[in-house]
N, C-alpha and C positions, 0 to 999 in steps of 0.2 A: 243074335245082337254083338253090335261092335264089339271090338276086340278092347279098344278105350271109352271109359266113360268117369261121369264125374258125381257123387251124390255129398251133395251137402245139405241132407235133409233127415236121412236115418244113420246116419255114422255115430252113432253112436256116444254124442258128445252130452245131448242133454237131455234127460228123461222125457218120454212119453207128456207128460202135464205140462212141462214148463212151458213158458209163453213163446213161442215164435214170431208171430207176425202183429202191432197192433195197427186194427185201423180204423179209418175216420169215425168218428160216429161212438167210439170207444169198446169195437168189438175186441175179441183177443180170437187170435186162432193157438192153437199150441198148437205142441212138435208132432205132435200123435194125429192131430187134425190135418195138419200141414201135410205129413206124409199122405191119406189119405187123400185131400186133394190133389196132390199130386201123381196119384196112382190113377186117378179117374182120368189127369189130362193125359198121362202117357194112352190110355188106351185111345186117344184122339189122332195121336201121336205113331201109331203103330206102322212100320215098313220095314218092307224085305229088306233094304240095305240101309246100310249108314246116312240120313236125308239132313238135307238142307231147311233150317225153321228161321223164316225170314220173323221177327219182332219188331212187328212197327209206331207199337205204344211204349209207355214208360213207365213213372213211377204206378202202376194200379193195378191189382190181384191179377187180372186174367195173364200181363206178361209175367207175372213175377212167374205163375205154376208152370208158364208153358219154359219159360227159361227153366226153370229147373228141373221139370218133364221132359225137356229137351239133351240135358246134360245126362240125366238117371240112364235115358236111351242110347246113350253115344251118338247122338245127333249133333249137328253144328248149328248153333243160334248165331244170326247176323242182327243185331240192332243198327238195321238201315233202313230209313223210309224205305215205302209201299211205292214208291213211286214206276210210271210203266219201265222209265229206264232201264233201272235197276234189276226188277225184276224181268224183263229181258235177258238179262244179260248174265246173272245168275242163277234164274231158273227154280227159285228153291222149290221143294215138294212141299213143304206148308209154309201158309201165312197168315200170319195174326197182328189184323191189323191194331188193336185197341179197341177200347169201348165205341162203340157209335159207328167205327168206320168199316170199310170192304164194299162201299158202294160201289164200286170203277174196280173190283177183281176180276168181276164175270167176265169181264172184255179182252182179261190181260188171260182166259184161259182157265180159270178157280171156280170151285163150286165149295157151297158154303156143309159144311162139317157141321160134328157137336161143338156144344158152347161149354167153355172153358175159361171160369170164374165171370160170367157176363160177354165174353167174347166166341164169334164163333172162330173156329178154324178151317182157316179155305186153305182146300188139298189141286193138288193141278190137274186138270184134265187127264192129259195127256199120258198112255202109257209106258210111253217112248222115257229112257234111262236119259240121264239129263246128264251123266258124269259121275265119273268117280268121287270119290272123295278123301283125303289123304286119313289114315288113321284117327292119327291123335290130334286132328282138327276140333279142335271147343268152343271156336267164337272168331266171330269177324265183327269187327268194330274200327268204325272211322278213325280217322285221326282227326286232330284238334282243328287245319287247317282245311278240310275235305267232306263236313260233315251236307248232304245231298250229291257224293260225287260217286260213282263207283268203285271208286281206290276204297281200299277195307284194310286192316291190319290182321296177317291172320294167327291167332295166339293158338296155343294146345292145352290141353286139361292138366299136362305135368306143371307148366308153367302159371294156369291160372291157381292153381291147389296150392305149391309152392310160393305164391307170394302170398298168396290168403296167409298162407302160415307165419309168412315173415312179418308181418303187418299185425297179424295175433304176436307175434313177439316183442314185438319190437315198442308196442303200445300198453301192451299185458290187458288183451281182451278179455275178460271172465266170461263168463254164462248172466253173469249179475249186468251185464251191462245192456241198455238199451238204446240203439242210433237211430237219428229221424233219416228218409231217405231225402236231404237237403239237396240233392245232386242228383244231375238224369243218371239213371244205372244205364243209358244206352253210352256214355263215354267210361272210362274207365276205373277213373276215379272214383264216380258214386256207384260203381257195381263193384267199384274194390269193398267200398264198406261192407253191400249186400255180402260177400263174399267172405271176408273175413269174418264178422259176426255171427252166420251159420255156420261158419266152420270148427267155430268155439262156441255151439251153444249156446251164445246170446239172441237177443234179440233184436226185430228191425221194427221202427214206428213209419209206418206204407203211408208216405204224403205227397203228393205233387205239387205242391202250394211252394211259391216263390220262399228261400231262407230268410225273406226282410218283409216278407206278408206277417200281420198279426192274426192271421187264421192259420196258419204254420206253428208259431211259436203259442198259442192256445191249444194245440196237441199237442205237441210237444213237452208242454207242461202238466193235461192233464196223462198222459201217455207216460210219463217218469224218464221221458230222457234223458242217458245219464253222456251222452256227447253230440257233440257237433262237426260238420266235417264242411269246408267251402273255399271261394276263392277267395283272392285277395282284393276282386272287385266290390265282393261281398262283406269282406271285413272294411272296409275302406269307406263303407255306405252306413254301418252299422254309426248311428246315433242317441240321442241321451233315452227314445222311447224303448231302445233294443237292449241295452245295459239294464234299464228299467225294468224289463222281462223276465233275461236272464234270472235277476236277484230270485226269480219266482220258481226258478226250475232246477231240475238235479244235476246237471250237465256239472260236468266235473273235468272233461277233455273235449278241447276243440283240438281240430287238425287244418293245416293250411295245404295243398299242393296247387296246380295248375300254372303258376306263374312266380315272379318274383313275388316279395311283400317287403315294402322299405323298412329300414331300420328300425325309422323311428314309430311307426304303428306295430312292428314285431315287439317292442319292449312295454308297449302298452295293453297288449292282448297278452303278453307276461303276466304284466304284474297286475291287467285285469283279475285271471283267472289265480294268479298266486292270492290275490284278496282271497278268495273260496275256495281256498286249497284244492285248488287244482291245477291243471297241467293245458300249454299251450303249445304244438309240437308244428313246429315248420318244418316243411316237407319238400321234397320234388320227386316227378315223373314223368313217366310221357307213356301215350297210348300201347307205343312198340315196345315196351315191357312192363306190358299186363297193368302197369298203374303207376305205384310207389318204388324206386328206385333209393333214395337216400330220407334220413329222419333224423332229427335237432336235437337231445335230449334238453327239456328245461333245462338241466341242473348247469348245461354249458355254458348258459346267459347270464349275462354278459359277456364273457368271456369270448363267447365265436361267434358272436353279434356279425352278421351278413353273409354264415355260412348255412348251408343247407342242411347241412350234418353228414353222418357217416353212413358207408354203403349198409341196406338191411342186412339183414342176415342171406351167407347163402354168397353175395354181391360183391364184384373187385369194380371197384374204377381206375380207369387211366385216364394219363393225360398226353395226347400226340399231337404233335409240333404243327402248328402254321406259321402262316404269311403272319407276321406281328401288325399291329397297326400303331397310328400315332399316341393312342394312352396303354399300350398293354401292360397287362400287369406278369411282374415277375412271377418267372414262371406259366404261362398264359398258354394255353392250346385248348386242340380239339378235345372234349368230353367225351370219352369211350366205358362204354359197361357191360361187363359179362355175369350171367347171375338169372336168378329167379324171374321166372318170366319173359325174355326175350325171345320175339315174335319169329314164329318159323318165316314171315315173310309176309308180301303185300300181295294183292289179287285187287282185279279192275275185272273178274268176269269167275263164270263157272270153268274153264280151263285151267283156270289159275289155282283151285283148288285141289288136285289133285299131288300140285307139288308138295316137298319134304320140306324140312328145314332147308334156310338158306343161309340164313344168319349164324353165328356163332358169336361173334363181338358184334355189339349195337352203336352207331356211330351217332348219336344224339341228337349232333347237329348244335348243341350249343356251346359256346367257350368258358374256360373254367378253369382252376388251380387247387390245387389242396394242399393242404400246409397241415400234419400231422393227423391225416388219413382226413381229413373235415374238407368238405368240399365249398367254394367260393364260384358262383355263377358272375359269369361278367354279362356276358349276353348273348346271341346270336351269331352263327358263321354267316347267314344271310342278312344280319343288320351289318353288315359293315360295307360302309359306303367311300366312295374318293370327294372329298370338297377340296377344288383346289389342287386337285394331282393328289393332294395328300389322305391315304387312308384312314378314316376313324371308325369310331362305334358309335353307331345311331345309341344301343341298351346304358352305353358308357355315358352319353349324352344327357340323358334323361335323368339317370343318376344326379348329373350335375346338376342339375334345377328341382331335384326331386322336391316335395314337402305332400306329406301328405292329406293336409286341407284343400291342394290343389292338382288332382291328379293332372298329368300333363305326357303328351307322346309327341314323339319328332320322325318326321320321315325328309327322306332327302330325296331332290329332282334337278336335276342342271348344276349341279356346283352350289346349290341353296338349301337352305339346313331349315323345315320347317315344322315349329313348335304348336302344337295344338293344345288347350288346354284351359281350367275353367276359373282359374284367378281375376282378378281388374287389371284396369291397364296399367298400373304401377307397377305390380307384380311383372307384368306382362315386359313393359320396359326393364326390369331388375332382368330376367329371367335370359332377353334378348342380349342384352349388353355382356350376361356371362358368358354363352355359348359363343356369341364370336369371340370373346377374349381369350377362351380355352382352345378356340380353333384355330387361333393368330390372322382372319380372315377382316374382314371389313365389314361393319354391320349389313349393306345391302347386303350379304350374304345369308342372314339369319332372319326368317319372317315370324312373326307369333299370330295367330288367329284366336279367339275364344271359343270358345263351345261350352253347351251347357252339362253336358256328359260326352266320353268319347265311347264311341261304338265299336260293340263287342263280337266275337265269336258264338256260337253256342257252347262253347267249352270254359266261355266268362273272360279270356283275355281279351287286350285289345285290339281290333279287330286293322293291322298296317294294311291290308289290301285298300280297306275302304277307303281310310286316309289319304294313301296313293291317291284313288283313282277320284278321291275331291280334290286334292292338288290338278292332276289331269286335267279332269275336267273343268274348273273353276268352279266350282261347288262350292265354293267359302263365300264367305263377307271378306272385311278388310282385313289387311294384314296391317301391322306396325312394323 
């Protein structure tokens, strides 16, 4: 067995009869039963050396069991699609496609083996070794911008365990908590919900429904869920029906990460949870940090409104100098992070898996500043553009016209700022004039286009690449 491993099931935090997983339909799997099921899955994943296990499923029992079993065996789990390109580049020893999948794996050199939770475990037919894996490598996850691409983040066992422990501490997760899988566990934020709750002896409510669907809310109500995790686009879409459904649940903790949440919406959610004697935690994280980097204590609001909080236990945030832009805040620079969960490095194929740690301090790619240890994010370094020769932050321009009832996004091409938003003509004209005034440019350098919904990445963030492509290809309607 490899020297490094991680056990999230039989760690001693929960008695065997305590609930571990609540399934759709009302069935509950205890920690004792979960340990037995994971033990059965281990038999399907036995290998003479450290192996790569590609999990192409998501929030289903077979994927969960495979993940837990692979970590306990000291294997590496890749939450990547089972496409021919990715399978060819990474040559996993095992592929678990998820329920109903795997019909094309035979052509890629894999044969079906035993069933785990309703899915076959496919084993690579070739006896040729695919290549060594660094012993402490636990996970391969896509970044928010590379889903479907071979590029992945390499994360360690220690990083996964340390970050989970930090989340348990800042959120006060106890064995009494029940967290629904409202986010894909193929992404760092959703997976950290699973890791932190199982490591605390709490339970998860396993569901693959959209966090806005009535079916999910019915499930979390029946299962007695006590927390809810989501990205800003989900919270922005909350309507009266969701608020009414919330009243029938036991949810007392809500968390947000994945992108910046507007100040108005933040306070609305804080007040909503306060009325329930609950808590709303704005957070900030990245896949490259195994998930969450900061957490804002609700008691710091509204005094620290606009901040994403302080570093999680064990973490240190520093600000590095960068070239300023026209609306830069005092002390603004590049956000760097050192602490629990900083990645080993990136990978684009099997040869990269043999490499050890390559990152000490993580350059997050974000801009921000610190005030009394609280981090305030101002934008992305890649979202700095020049308009008529002046460097400006597109994220800052978005905040300038931000409205919780009319989400909008800004891109720039050839000295023209393009704003996509859901507002009406009057709102759009106000936004256009405000942007032109802030930039100090003629109004012809700002164009606004109505869209009912902003395109999103699989991680729930605004898909700026799609918006820029829409401008470049003119796949848009009339501009004002």
